[in-house]
Structures are given as C-alpha cells and as structure tokens.
C-alpha positions as YAML, in Angstrom:
chain: A
units: angstrom
residues:
- id: 1
  name: MET
  ca: [80.26, 120.15, 85.35]
- id: 2
  name: SER
  ca: [83.10, 117.79, 84.66]
- id: 3
  name: ASN
  ca: [86.62, 118.34, 85.89]
- id: 4
  name: PHE
  ca: [89.51, 116.85, 83.90]
- id: 5
  name: VAL
  ca: [91.48, 115.78, 86.98]
- id: 6
  name: ASN
  ca: [88.42, 114.20, 88.61]
- id: 7
  name: ASP
  ca: [87.67, 112.37, 85.36]
- id: 8
  name: GLN
  ca: [91.19, 110.96, 85.35]
- id: 9
  name: ILE
  ca: [90.83, 109.86, 88.97]
- id: 10
  name: ILE
  ca: [87.50, 108.13, 88.28]
- id: 11
  name: ASP
  ca: [88.89, 106.43, 85.16]
- id: 12
  name: GLN
  ca: [91.83, 105.03, 87.15]
- id: 13
  name: ILE
  ca: [89.57, 103.86, 89.98]
- id: 14
  name: VAL
  ca: [87.22, 102.14, 87.52]
- id: 15
  name: MET
  ca: [90.15, 100.31, 85.94]
- id: 16
  name: ASP
  ca: [91.48, 99.30, 89.38]
- id: 17
  name: VAL
  ca: [88.07, 97.98, 90.49]
- id: 18
  name: ASP
  ca: [87.59, 96.14, 87.19]
- id: 19
  name: ASP
  ca: [90.88, 94.32, 87.82]
- id: 20
  name: MET
  ca: [89.68, 93.12, 91.26]
- id: 21
  name: SER
  ca: [88.10, 89.75, 91.91]
- id: 22
  name: ASP
  ca: [84.68, 89.59, 93.55]
- id: 23
  name: VAL
  ca: [86.33, 88.71, 96.87]
- id: 24
  name: GLN
  ca: [88.72, 91.65, 96.64]
- id: 25
  name: VAL
  ca: [85.77, 93.97, 95.93]
- id: 26
  name: ALA
  ca: [83.88, 92.68, 98.97]
- id: 27
  name: LYS
  ca: [86.97, 93.06, 101.19]
- id: 28
  name: ALA
  ca: [87.59, 96.61, 99.97]
- id: 29
  name: LEU
  ca: [84.08, 97.84, 100.77]
- id: 30
  name: SER
  ca: [83.68, 99.80, 103.98]
- id: 31
  name: LYS
  ca: [81.48, 98.20, 106.64]
- id: 32
  name: GLU
  ca: [78.70, 100.66, 105.84]
- id: 33
  name: ASN
  ca: [78.86, 99.94, 102.10]
- id: 34
  name: LEU
  ca: [79.13, 96.20, 102.64]
- id: 35
  name: ILE
  ca: [75.88, 96.33, 104.60]
- id: 36
  name: LYS
  ca: [74.35, 98.47, 101.84]
- id: 37
  name: VAL
  ca: [75.37, 95.92, 99.19]
- id: 38
  name: SER
  ca: [74.16, 92.99, 101.30]
- id: 39
  name: ARG
  ca: [70.65, 94.47, 101.12]
- id: 40
  name: TYR
  ca: [70.65, 94.27, 97.31]
- id: 41
  name: THR
  ca: [67.14, 93.69, 95.94]
- id: 42
  name: GLY
  ca: [67.70, 93.92, 92.19]
- id: 43
  name: ALA
  ca: [66.19, 97.39, 91.87]
- id: 44
  name: GLU
  ca: [69.59, 99.01, 92.35]
- id: 45
  name: ASN
  ca: [71.88, 99.71, 89.41]
- id: 46
  name: ASN
  ca: [69.15, 99.07, 86.84]
- id: 47
  name: GLY
  ca: [68.79, 95.45, 87.88]
- id: 48
  name: ALA
  ca: [72.43, 94.50, 87.27]
- id: 49
  name: GLY
  ca: [73.82, 91.69, 89.39]
- id: 50
  name: PRO
  ca: [74.82, 92.24, 92.99]
- id: 51
  name: MET
  ca: [78.55, 92.23, 92.28]
- id: 52
  name: ASP
  ca: [78.12, 94.80, 89.51]
- id: 53
  name: TRP
  ca: [76.35, 96.99, 92.02]
- id: 54
  name: ALA
  ca: [79.06, 96.30, 94.62]
- id: 55
  name: ARG
  ca: [81.67, 97.45, 92.10]
- id: 56
  name: SER
  ca: [79.72, 100.67, 91.47]
- id: 57
  name: VAL
  ca: [79.48, 101.31, 95.21]
- id: 58
  name: LEU
  ca: [83.20, 100.64, 95.61]
- id: 59
  name: VAL
  ca: [84.07, 103.09, 92.83]
- id: 60
  name: GLU
  ca: [82.05, 105.78, 94.60]
- id: 61
  name: GLN
  ca: [83.68, 104.90, 97.93]
- id: 62
  name: MET
  ca: [87.20, 104.98, 96.53]
- id: 63
  name: PHE
  ca: [86.56, 108.30, 94.76]
- id: 64
  name: GLU
  ca: [85.32, 109.88, 97.98]
- id: 65
  name: GLU
  ca: [88.33, 108.50, 99.86]
- id: 66
  name: ARG
  ca: [90.71, 109.86, 97.23]
- id: 67
  name: LEU
  ca: [89.23, 113.35, 97.51]
- id: 68
  name: VAL
  ca: [89.65, 113.51, 101.28]
...
C-alpha cells in the first residue's frame, strides 16, 4: 500500500540522485552497497548498465536512511 508522504520522499530522492554525477553516486553509496554494486553482472536491474543499477541502490539506501 502506498503512502503519500513516502511517495513524496521517494520522488525527491529520485530527483536528487538523477542530478548526481556518476562519481557523486559512487561516493554516496555505503561501503556495503558499493561492494554490492561492484559485483554487478548484468542480471540486476533488468540488464541496465551498472551505473543505472548503482543509482537504484542509492535511492533505496537514501530512502532507508531518511526513514531512520
């Protein structure tokens, strides 16, 4: 079930991550998520490029951080 406030938070995070360069995305990833992204095989994120997947991982990370 969707929550209006959570949807607004996600939308803002997506816009923020979209405005970041690839280097900024890599620097913003936690150590754990950076390792996760470094193991990219192409099967993740429906075969999108590694930086697209890194952006998706960062959005999830930032959302979790915002909720804490």
